[in-house]
C-alpha positions, 0 to 999 in steps of 0.5 A, spaced: 887 230 849 881 228 852 878 235 852 875 233 860 881 235 863 882 241 861 875 244 862 873 248 868 871 244 875 864 246 875 862 244 869 858 238 869 860 232 864 856 225 862 860 219 860 857 213 858 861 206 857 859 200 853 863 193 853 861 186 850 866 183 855 872 184 859 877 180 863 882 182 867 887 178 872 890 181 878 895 179 883 897 172 878 891 169 881 885 173 881 880 173 874 875 178 874 870 177 867 863 179 865 860 178 860 857 185 859 858 192 861 854 198 861 856 204 865 853 211 865 855 217 870 856 224 871 862 227 872 861 234 877 868 235 879 874 232 877 879 234 882 885 229 883 885 229 891 877 229 891 873 226 885 866 227 885 861 223 881 854 223 880 848 220 878 852 213 876 848 207 873 851 200 873 849 194 869 853 187 869 852 181 866 854 175 867 860 176 872 865 172 876 871 173 880 875 167 880 882 164 882 887 160 877 889 156 884 885 151 885 880 152 880 876 155 885 870 160 882 870 165 889 863 169 887 859 169 880 853 172 878 848 173 873 845 180 873 849 186 878 845 193 878 848 200 880 842 205 881 843 213 882 850 212 885 855 217 888 862 217 889 866 222 892 873 221 896 870 222 903 864 217 901 861 212 897 852 212 895 848 208 893 840 208 892 839 201 889 844 195 888 840 189 885 844 183 884 841 175 881 843 169 881 849 169 886 854 164 887 859 163 893 865 159 893 864 153 887 869 149 885 869 145 878 861 142 878 860 142 885 855 145 888 857 152 890 857 153 899 851 159 898 847 161 892 843 167 893 837 168 888 836 176 888 840 180 892 836 187 894 840 193 898 836 200 899 839 206 901 847 204 902 852 209 904 859 209 907 863 215 910 870 216 911 872 209 909 869 206 917 862 209 918 857 204 913 849 205 913 844 201 910 837 202 910 835 195 908 837 188 905 832 183 902 834 177 900 830 171 897 831 165 895 838 163 899 841 155 900 847 154 903 851 148 904 857 145 909 861 140 908 865 138 914 870 132 914 873 127 919 878 133 923 871 137 924 874 142 919 870 146 912 875 144 907 871 148 902 872 154 907 879 154 908 879 152 900 876 159 899 881 163 903 887 160 899 883 162 893 883 169 895 890 169 898 893 165 891 896 160 896 898 153 893 895 151 900 888 151 895 891 145 891 892 140 897 885 142 901 882 140 894 886 133 893 884 132 902 878 133 901 877 128 895 882 123 899 876 125 906 869 124 901 868 119 903 866 120 910 864 127 909 857 129 909 853 135 906 849 139 911 843 144 907 842 150 911 835 153 907 836 161 910 829 165 911 828 171 907 827 177 912 824 184 908 830 188 912 836 185 917 833 186 926 
């Protein structure tokens, strides 16, 4: 029995979790993995209906979200850190979120759909699950790629949607993409770095 649950709700407890590696499968097709995790938080209120968790510090190394359908790596990043986050049933707030070496929609050894060297999000707050406020977003080193086939379709986007849905359509899309690769072209977009969204 965890004494945490038998204490008064007004008390504050600090918990630390360290893990060398993590691998979880969701819905039989999504695979979430991380090489290392470090988490600390203060549990201010452990009401089942309205828990309150403060001073959340999270560090992830080598995180990835992949799909077993179509061999698609949906998203991956070298490092993710959350600083001074708070959670309750009504709101989630993060002082600073930093992610490094982000890759979106990468199939096998191909280049990803989007690559971001570093992403910083400052003062994020989500209230009542529908009211999002962000003080600033800084993006550095962004490179995106579009692959358009003969029928003016975006096969990589279609495969990403199928991978998220767990559909076998991504396998068909992958085969179609390889058959039409000779007639497809790459369009490289270099996105500018902005200190904050306008």
